[in-house]
C-alpha positions, 0 to 999 in steps of 0.5 A, spaced: 662 756 815 660 762 820 666 766 823 671 761 826 675 763 833 682 759 833 684 758 841 688 753 845 685 748 850 687 752 856 684 758 854 678 754 852 677 752 859 678 758 862 673 762 858 668 757 857 662 761 858 664 766 853 665 761 848 659 758 849 655 764 848 659 765 842 657 759 840 650 760 841 650 766 837 652 762 831 660 763 831 664 756 831 670 756 836 676 752 833 680 749 839 687 746 838 691 742 843 698 741 844 699 735 839 696 740 834 689 737 833 683 741 832 676 741 835 670 745 833 666 747 838 659 750 836 652 749 837 647 744 833 639 745 832 635 742 837 630 738 834 623 740 835 618 736 839 612 732 836 605 733 838 605 727 841 611 728 846 608 735 848 601 732 849 604 726 853 608 731 858 601 735 859 597 729 861 602 727 866 601 734 869 594 734 869 590 732 876 584 729 874 582 726 881 584 719 879 591 716 881 595 714 875 600 710 878 599 706 884 604 701 888 599 695 888 603 689 887 610 692 889 609 689 897 605 695 899 597 693 898 
C-alpha cells in the first residue's frame, strides 16, 4: 500500500483538486464519513489501447476524398 492520507468527507470535497493530484502521484486517500465508514480514493492504471483501436481512430480522421458516411436512405436522397 502506498502512503494513506486519512481525511473527512467535508475536507475531501473542499480540497478535491489537491487530493486528486495526490492520488495521481501514487498516494491513497482514505475518506471517513459521519457513520464511520471508510472509502479509499486512488487512481487505477488505464488499459493501453490496442493497435486496432488506434488504427480505427486514424482511419476516421484521414481525408481520402470519398465520403465515408452518407445520409442516403434517411429521407435526404
